[in-house]
C-alpha positions in Angstrom: -26.5 8.3 -14.1 -29.8 10.1 -15.0 -31.5 6.8 -15.2 -30.3 5.9 -11.7 -31.4 9.3 -10.2 -34.9 8.9 -11.9 -35.2 5.4 -10.5 -34.2 6.6 -7.0 -36.7 9.5 -7.1 -39.4 7.1 -8.3 -38.7 4.7 -5.4 -38.6 7.6 -2.9 -42.0 8.9 -4.2 -43.7 5.5 -3.6 -42.0 5.1 -0.2 -43.5 8.5 0.9 -46.8 7.6 -0.7 -46.8 4.3 1.2 -46.1 6.0 4.5 -48.8 8.5 3.9 -51.3 5.8 3.0 -50.7 3.4 5.9 -49.4 5.6 8.7 -51.4 8.8 8.4 -53.0 8.6 11.8 -49.7 8.1 13.6 -47.9 10.7 11.5 -50.6 13.3 12.2 -50.7 12.8 15.9 -47.9 10.8 17.5 -47.9 10.1 21.2 -46.5 13.1 23.1 -43.3 12.5 24.9 -43.6 11.4 28.6 -43.2 14.1 31.2 -42.9 12.1 34.4 -42.6 15.2 36.7 -46.0 16.4 35.5 -47.7 13.0 35.5 -47.9 12.9 31.8 -47.2 9.3 31.0 -48.5 8.0 27.6 -47.2 4.5 27.8 -50.0 2.0 26.9 -52.1 4.6 25.0 -52.7 4.8 21.3 -53.5 7.9 19.3 -57.2 8.3 18.4 -58.2 8.3 14.8 -61.1 9.3 12.6 -63.0 6.1 13.5 -62.4 5.9 17.2 -61.5 8.5 19.9 -60.7 11.3 17.4 -59.0 14.1 19.2 -58.0 11.9 22.2 -56.3 8.6 22.8 -57.3 4.9 22.9 -57.0 2.5 25.7 -57.4 -1.1 24.6 -59.3 -3.0 27.2 -59.7 -6.7 27.7 -60.8 -8.7 24.6 -59.9 -5.7 22.4 -62.5 -3.3 23.7 -61.6 0.3 22.9 -62.0 3.0 25.5 -61.3 6.7 24.8 -59.4 9.0 27.1 -58.2 12.6 27.0 -54.9 11.2 28.4 -53.2 11.9 31.7 -54.1 15.1 33.6 -51.4 17.6 34.6 -50.4 17.5 38.3 -51.9 20.6 39.9 -49.9 23.0 42.0 -49.5 21.6 45.6 -49.4 18.0 44.6 -46.4 15.8 44.1 -46.8 12.4 42.4 -43.6 11.1 43.9 -45.0 11.3 47.4 -48.0 9.7 49.0 -50.7 11.9 50.4 -50.9 11.3 54.2 -54.1 9.9 55.6 -57.0 12.4 56.0 -56.7 14.6 59.1 -52.9 14.6 59.0 -51.3 17.8 57.8 -49.8 17.5 54.3 -46.2 18.6 54.4 -46.0 19.9 50.9 -49.5 21.4 50.8 -52.6 19.9 49.2 -55.1 22.5 48.0 -58.3 20.6 48.6 -60.8 23.0 50.3 -63.7 20.7 49.3 -62.2 18.1 51.6 -61.2 20.6 54.2 -64.8 21.8 54.6 -66.1 18.3 55.4 -67.3 17.3 58.8 -65.2 14.5 60.5 -68.0 12.0 59.7 -67.8 10.9 56.1 -71.3 10.6 54.5 -72.8 10.0 51.1 -76.3 9.8 49.9 -77.8 6.3 49.8 -80.1 5.2 47.1 -82.1 2.0 47.0 -80.3 -1.1 48.3 -76.8 0.2 47.5 -76.0 -2.3 44.7 -78.8 -2.4 42.1 -78.6 -0.3 39.0 -76.1 2.2 37.7 -73.4 2.9 40.3 -69.9 4.2 40.9 -67.7 1.5 42.4 -64.7 2.8 44.3 -61.6 0.6 44.5 -58.3 0.6 46.3 -55.7 -1.1 44.1 -52.0 -1.9 44.7 -49.5 -4.0 42.8 -48.2 -7.2 44.3 -44.8 -5.6 44.9 -46.3 -2.6 46.8 -47.3 -2.8 50.5 -51.0 -3.0 51.1 -51.9 0.3 52.8 -55.7 -0.3 52.8 -56.0 -0.4 56.6 -54.1 2.9 57.0 -56.2 4.7 54.4 -59.7 3.1 54.7 -61.2 6.0 56.7 -59.4 8.5 54.4 -60.9 7.0 51.3 -64.4 7.3 52.9 -63.7 11.0 53.6 -62.3 11.7 50.2 -65.3 9.9 48.5 -67.6 12.0 50.7 -65.8 15.1 49.3 -66.4 13.9 45.8 -70.1 13.7 46.5 -70.0 17.2 48.1 -68.2 18.6 45.0 -71.0 17.3 42.7 -73.8 18.5 45.0 -72.3 21.9 45.8 -71.9 22.5 42.1 -75.5 21.5 41.5 -76.6 24.0 44.1 -75.1 26.7 41.9 -77.9 26.2 39.5 -80.6 25.5 42.1 -80.5 21.8 42.0 -79.2 18.8 43.9 -77.0 15.9 42.5 -75.4 13.1 44.4 -73.2 10.3 43.2 -74.8 6.9 43.2 -72.1 4.9 44.9 -72.0 1.2 45.6 -72.9 1.2 49.4 -73.5 -1.2 52.2 -76.4 -1.6 54.5 -75.0 1.2 56.8 -74.6 3.6 53.8 -70.9 3.3 53.8 -69.2 3.3 50.4 -68.0 -0.2 49.5 -64.3 0.0 48.6 -62.7 -3.4 47.8 -59.0 -4.0 48.4 -57.6 -5.3 45.1 -54.1 -6.7 44.4 -52.8 -6.3 40.9 -49.8 -8.1 39.4 -46.4 -6.5 39.8 -47.0 -4.7 36.4 -50.7 -4.0 36.9 -49.9 -0.4 38.0 -47.3 0.4 35.3 -49.9 1.8 32.9 -53.5 2.8 32.8 -54.1 0.1 30.2 -52.6 -2.6 32.5 -54.8 -1.5 35.4 -57.9 -1.6 33.3 -57.2 -5.0 31.8 -56.4 -6.6 35.1 -59.5 -5.1 36.8 -61.7 -6.2 33.9 -60.2 -9.7 34.2 -61.2 -9.8 37.9 -64.8 -9.0 37.0 -64.8 -5.2 37.3 -66.3 -4.9 33.8 -70.0 -4.3 34.4 -71.8 -2.0 32.1 -73.7 -0.6 35.0 -70.6 0.5 36.8 -68.1 3.3 36.6 -64.9 2.5 38.5 -63.0 5.1 40.5 -59.6 3.6 41.5 -57.3 4.9 44.2 -54.1 3.3 42.9 -51.1 3.0 45.3 -48.6 4.0 42.7 -46.6 7.0 41.5 -47.2 7.1 37.8 -50.0 9.6 37.2 -51.9 12.2 39.1 -55.1 11.2 37.5 -56.4 9.8 34.2 -59.9 8.6 33.1 -61.8 7.3 30.2 -64.8 9.0 28.7 -67.1 8.9 25.6 -66.8 11.6 23.0 -70.6 11.9 22.6 -72.4 15.2 22.9 -75.9 13.9 22.0 -78.5 14.9 24.6 -80.4 11.6 24.6 -80.5 9.1 27.4 -78.7 6.7 25.1 -75.6 8.9 25.3 -72.5 6.6 25.6 -71.5 8.4 28.8 -74.6 6.8 30.4 -73.1 3.4 30.5 -70.0 1.5 31.7 -67.6 0.1 32.2 -65.4 3.2 32.5 -62.4 3.8 34.6 -60.7 6.7 36.5 -57.3 6.2 38.2 -55.9 8.5 40.9 -52.4 7.7 42.1 -51.1 8.2 45.7 -49.6 11.6 45.2 -53.0 13.1 44.3 -55.3 11.2 46.7 -57.9 13.8 47.7 -61.5 14.7 47.0 -61.0 17.2 44.2 -58.9 15.0 41.8 -61.2 12.0 42.0 -64.1 14.3 41.4 -62.3 15.6 38.3 -61.7 12.1 37.0 -65.3 11.0 37.7 -66.6 14.0 35.8 -64.6 12.8 32.7 -66.3 9.5 33.1 -69.7 11.2 33.2 -69.0 13.0 29.9 -67.3 16.3 30.8 -66.0 18.2 28.8 -67.2 17.5 25.3 -65.3 19.0 22.3 -68.3 21.0 21.2 -68.7 22.9 24.6 -68.5 26.7 24.2 -65.3 26.9 26.3 -63.7 23.6 25.3 -59.9 23.4 25.1 -60.2 20.6 22.5 -58.9 18.0 25.0 -61.9 17.4 27.3 -61.3 20.3 29.6 -62.4 23.9 29.7 -60.6 27.2 29.4 -62.8 29.8 31.0 -61.3 30.2 34.4 -61.5 28.9 37.9 -63.2 25.5 37.5 -62.3 22.0 38.5 -62.2 20.9 34.8 -60.3 23.9 33.5 -56.7 23.8 34.8 -55.5 20.2 34.4 -54.7 19.9 30.7 -51.8 22.3 30.4 -53.7 24.6 28.0 -53.9 28.3 28.6 -56.9 29.5 30.6 -58.7 32.8 30.0 -60.3 34.1 33.2 -63.9 34.5 32.2 -64.8 33.1 35.7 -62.8 35.1 38.2 -64.3 33.6 41.4 -61.5 31.5 43.0 -64.1 29.8 45.1 -65.2 27.9 42.0 -61.8 26.3 41.4 -62.9 23.0 43.0 -66.5 23.1 41.7 -67.9 22.3 38.3 -68.8 24.5 35.3 -68.1 28.0 36.7 -70.3 29.7 34.2 -72.8 26.8 34.0 -72.7 26.7 30.3 -70.2 23.9 29.2 -70.9 20.6 30.9 -72.9 20.7 34.2 -76.1 22.6 34.9 -79.2 21.2 36.7 -81.5 23.8 35.0 -80.1 25.0 31.7 -82.0 27.7 29.9 -84.2 26.5 27.0 -82.3 26.5 23.8 -78.9 26.8 25.4 -76.0 24.5 24.7 -76.6 22.3 27.7 -80.3 22.1 26.9 -79.6 20.8 23.5 -76.3 18.9 23.9 -74.9 16.5 26.5 -75.3 17.7 30.1 -73.4 15.6 32.7 -75.9 16.7 35.3 -78.4 14.3 33.7 -76.0 11.3 33.8 -77.8 8.2 35.1 -74.9 7.5 37.5 -76.0 10.5 39.5 -79.0 10.6 41.8 -81.2 13.0 39.9 -84.2 14.1 42.1 -87.6 13.1 40.7 -89.6 16.3 40.7 -93.0 17.4 39.4 -93.5 21.0 38.4 -96.3 23.0 36.7 -94.8 24.7 33.6 -98.1 26.2 32.3 -101.7 27.1 33.3 -104.2 27.9 30.6 -107.7 29.2 31.3 -110.7 29.1 28.9 -114.2 28.1 28.3 -115.8 24.9 26.9 -118.4 25.2 24.1 -119.5 21.6 23.6 -116.3 19.6 23.3 -114.3 22.6 22.1 -111.9 24.4 24.4 -111.4 28.2 23.7 -108.6 29.9 25.6 -109.6 33.3 27.1 -108.8 35.4 30.2 -112.1 37.3 30.3 -115.3 35.8 31.8 -118.8 36.8 32.8 -120.6 36.1 36.0 -122.3 32.7 35.6 -119.5 31.3 33.4 -117.6 28.1 34.2 -113.8 28.6 34.1 -111.8 25.7 32.7 -108.2 25.6 33.9 -105.6 23.3 32.3 -102.4 22.7 34.2 -99.4 21.1 32.4 -97.0 19.2 34.7 -93.5 18.0 33.7 -90.7 16.1 35.4 -87.1 17.3 36.1 -86.2 16.8 32.5 -89.2 18.6 31.1 -91.0 15.5 30.0 -94.8 15.1 30.4 -95.7 13.7 33.8 -98.8 11.6 34.2 -100.7 10.5 37.3 -99.9 13.7 39.3 -102.7 14.9 41.6 -103.1 18.6 41.2 -105.0 21.0 43.6 -105.8 24.4 42.2 -107.8 26.9 44.3 -109.6 29.7 42.4 -109.6 32.9 44.3 -111.9 35.9 44.2 -110.5 39.5 44.1 -110.6 39.7 47.9 -108.4 36.6 48.2 -111.2 34.3 49.4 -111.5 30.9 47.7 -114.4 30.3 45.3 -113.4 26.7 44.4 -110.7 24.3 45.5 -110.5 22.4 42.2 -108.5 19.1 41.8 -107.6 16.7 39.1 -105.0 14.2 37.9 -102.7 14.6 34.9 -103.2 12.3 31.9 -100.6 10.9 29.5 -99.9 14.4 28.1 -99.1 15.7 31.6 -102.4 17.8 31.6 -104.9 18.0 34.3 -108.2 19.8 33.6 -110.3 21.3 36.4 -113.3 23.6 36.4 -114.8 26.3 38.6 -118.3 27.7 38.3 -118.6 31.5 38.8 -121.9 32.5 40.6 -124.1 35.0 38.8 -123.9 37.3 41.8 -120.2 37.5 42.6 -117.2 39.8 42.9 -116.0 41.3 39.7 -112.4 42.2 38.9 -109.2 40.2 38.9 -109.5 36.6 39.8 -106.7 34.0 40.1 -106.1 30.3 39.6 -103.3 29.1 41.9 -101.4 25.7 42.0 -101.6 24.7 45.6 -100.1 21.2 45.4 -98.6 18.6 43.1 -98.5 15.0 44.4 -97.1 11.8 42.9 -95.5 8.9 44.7 -91.7 9.0 44.6 -91.7 12.6 43.4 -91.1 15.9 45.2 -92.9 19.1 44.1 -90.7 21.8 42.6 -92.2 25.2 43.2 -88.9 27.0 42.6 -89.5 27.0 38.9 -93.2 26.2 38.7 -95.8 28.5 37.2 -98.0 29.1 40.3 -100.6 31.6 39.2 -102.9 32.4 36.3 -104.9 35.6 36.6 -108.2 36.2 34.7 -110.9 38.8 34.9 -114.6 38.5 35.7 -116.8 41.3 34.3 
């Protein structure tokens, strides 16, 4: 009897050891149960593991490609995934809280860039299964309106930090967003994985595309893929495709697609100051803060921010983050290459001094008869040195009159050096070097954040 018990315990020990060794990932984080009423359908997903999609879920694309996703988003108040949102302009019976869309003009517009097809772009798609009626004609104008609202959401959010950002959509010659009508198989809308696999098989698998799919189904509210990569470099994995966001008919709007697209652009990373640990934020009224089911602490109390991005401008989207801040040193979705980031030139420093031979000595005190050397440093919107910028810099006397209108061109270090000779008989007191213009083809001058003046004295 004792021998039998010992053998049984021995076998049980190795059974448990085997399960721990080969099923650790799934034992640690099994798929949550489906909650259809809230749009939380996990069919077709796999738990992330230490090697891929840690903290999230895997979607296996065509040919075994692994995409990461935070999983389905919770249906917000006012939406019902069992109903189809009426076309834009028709009152929604059950209420759809979409003020971004409500504020739009009747004419849907987006910002065009280049020829509409070249380069990194967001491709909008209408998709329906073969056993679902094709409602494209009924909703074509509505899709244009909602997509225009997506663009407004990104740009209005950028304006909060003094910038502009527009989504670089695939557009036609008339600047209309190109939205193909795609028919999936009868099971192509059953799961997110099915939708991705079928779209990729149709050729919607370009690395320079992010796909935003209005799906005529009632499975999810919204779900999207994203890369768990918080590195600040241009090689960040969120700067490439193909990625997918799916929005089902009960949540068609502007605000939900904007939310799913933000995931595809890299918001919100786990390392963000107010991350909920599941690619959303927890600090209050914010488009990315109230769709995961996690508790939200109201750090941002302005309800007007509920449909905009990054209410406190410190987690995932800021066009001008302070030096040394999280978004200046980690991934900032405002820099994503699928957005139209304005090319700007700004002066970030002016240094004055004297030349002695080939040696430059910085000083702010001069004598009549000296030659003032002014060095202007110019950077682009990302703070990188900007060459070939024509700089005009007047030097003004104490009475405001111009002594010199100096000009020069920045070199590879972003520096332009100009000089101004001070007459032996001249006004003494406080003089000033002033950036008057910055000019480079394809760039606009940013004087909002530019260093404009550099005072110095003449004794």
